[in-house]
C-alpha positions, -999 to 999 in steps of 0.1 A, spaced: 602 439 661 610 437 626 596 461 600 577 432 578 560 433 618 551 468 618 536 466 576 515 441 582 490 455 614 489 484 582 481 460 555 455 442 572 442 478 582 445 491 554 428 457 542 397 462 558 394 498 561 390 496 515 362 461 531 340 481 554 342 512 519 332 485 498 309 464 517 290 502 527 286 511 487 269 473 487 243 482 512 236 514 491 234 502 456 216 469 466 188 496 488 190 517 450 181 495 437 157 478 459 137 521 453 142 511 413 129 472 412 88 483 412 91 512 379 116 490 367 88 459 362 65 485 355 78 499 325 84 459 321 54 445 324 40 476 303 65 472 274 58 435 272 26 427 283 35 398 312 14 398 341 -22 418 322 -5 450 343 -26 479 320 -14 509 319 -30 534 334 -40 561 294 -57 532 281 -77 538 305 -92 577 294 -116 561 267 -124 589 244 -162 587 243 -162 608 212 -148 580 187 -164 552 199 -186 531 181 -203 502 184 -197 470 172 -230 449 172 -212 424 149 -194 412 176 -197 396 205 -173 396 239 -176 379 266 -159 393 300 -149 372 325 -149 383 359 -119 369 389 -118 379 422 -91 370 446 -77 381 480 -40 382 492 -27 364 513 -45 382 552 -68 403 536 -98 386 555 -128 404 536 -150 383 511 -146 395 474 -166 389 448 -179 397 410 -219 405 412 -218 382 379 -190 361 367 -192 372 331 -219 395 307 -215 401 269 -205 435 255 -206 445 222 -166 465 213 -181 499 223 -208 494 241 -203 502 280 -209 473 303 -219 478 338 -212 451 366 -210 453 405 -185 436 431 -194 430 464 -170 436 494 -175 425 527 -162 432 555 -163 400 588 -139 416 612 -145 437 643 -119 459 624 -120 486 604 -96 479 573 -85 498 542 -87 475 510 -67 481 472 -77 457 446 -51 454 414 -65 448 382 -48 424 352 -64 415 326 -56 381 305 -52 375 271 -20 404 278 -24 411 241 -56 426 248 -45 441 283 -46 475 259 -85 472 247 -102 466 278 -110 501 296 -123 507 332 -140 544 327 -152 534 371 -136 512 391 -126 503 424 -94 492 420 -86 538 414 -90 546 448 -84 524 485 -116 513 501 -123 515 532 -149 492 552 -165 496 585 -162 463 610 -196 441 591 -196 468 565 -206 456 531 -201 475 502 -211 472 464 -184 489 443 -195 500 400 -169 488 377 -180 503 338 -163 489 317 -157 489 275 -139 472 247 -128 486 226 -136 482 189 -99 480 178 -91 446 202 -83 421 177 -108 401 156 -95 372 174 -99 378 208 -134 365 216 -134 362 256 -113 388 277 -108 382 318 -100 408 339 -88 397 373 -90 420 404 -58 409 431 -73 421 469 -46 435 490 -50 449 526 -30 479 530 -45 495 566 -12 504 573 -1 516 545 -30 539 556 
């Protein structure tokens, strides 16, 4: 057996070892990137206003600073959708309210569980136009926590909102959308 024939298995073994190490590092990198995607996406949406995601801080409305601007009427439309796999009936009690900036608005969303099993739901809000995202404050919202409905149960869920007086003057209509997800398997 020549020396070249003896070196060839060593080279293959070295190459294989290097490939395995690289594959493991890539797998760990992908795993870490997967965990980082949600926070990175949230930061991206918060900075750009894309997807209508609202920062939790704007929910904290300071009533002491509130002055109702009766010179302006703002229409707030409500949309309820369900993610695939969510079997609840889910809708707003009214499709729209008109409020003055700084004035509290109250309405209800209704959820019904038409199945024979207990289901836990979570509503995720989105606001359009994106420019108005930080000017719509949810003072009380069913979206702050998960909602559990027993078989055949119906629940009326309150929503209290305030449109900030600093809402740009050219915005006359907002849409607050909720997408309802089945999160039973997470609880």
